[in-house]
C-alpha angles and dihedrals in degrees: 000000000000092000091054094047099058095058090046092055091047091055092047093054090046090053093051093049092051091048093052093049090051090062093073127068114199123200119192139132113256115235092259090049100046116120134171116189134184105220098169124034110162138121086261103046142015118195130176122185133198117189116220110201115243091358114063138254135313109219130193117189141171130184139203108277145135089259131047108257139180131189128189123197129184100207109202129204086215114038121230109278092202137013111268137188108237131206114213113203132171107230126196116240115257092255090062100055094158094063119095130233115254124209114229104180146299120260139166133244114204130223115270092005134101117250112272134194125175141170124020094349092061089053089050091057090054090048092053091049090051088055090057094254132132114241104211132197116206125187141149115272107249093221096049130034091201095059132073127199118219120190119187131189113220119227092202109122089358100124102067093053092041090055089053090045092052092049090050092052090051089056099047116124111259093234138055135221090264090057093059103025092101115026133170114207124197129214135208109259114285089352138114087219118103118226116254096263092052092046088057091048093049089052090054091051092049091048091052093047091049091060098039113076091184094071111085102153134054117185115211124192120178129194134177129194106189134136094257127106121284092253093050090049091049091049091050091049091052092048090051091049091050092051091052092047091052090047094057092043094053 
């Protein structure tokens, strides 16, 4: 009886192990699949994308602004059916089995939205990728309580695109559309010449427009409040408007 019992126990344990491993679904690009692509590289926007087979895309982006900024989105082919708490862990690659997993933070993915991470945590994800590690998002499958979803970002071929992404961020304009959308310019008295501060501001507006193909209309309204006659003031206002028009057309 003892000889029959041992094989039976071995089979039972093996069955339990297989059942437990079947509870998790892991999405990640294999080394031969891993791609990192710069899809936007302008003074207005930097965007780097990493396709995750059968899951979606991991997207890092940064935009022209007064402050350095970084957004990370986990764009899913199938949106979250329910809001879930998510564990973000830095995993070692399979070829470094002796390294430990490091917890980064806990976040939340919301129902019907792509996963989003901003601020310092987004920078931490980039740092872990630069180290050659695999940042991994883990959460409970919304259709099954017994199943967890794990989504990993592969660090294979990350560095070349990351170098381009970093250079792009360094060259972003230090102001956004909101900063220039409504601007008041000031002139030297009784002159069509802007003062120095307004000249600088006008140059910023022109630079932004030059890189943004979505802007096709600039509204200009001029006003003068000097001691001259009404007709003279009107004439000066029209001259100023013409100078601005010619500036944007040049």
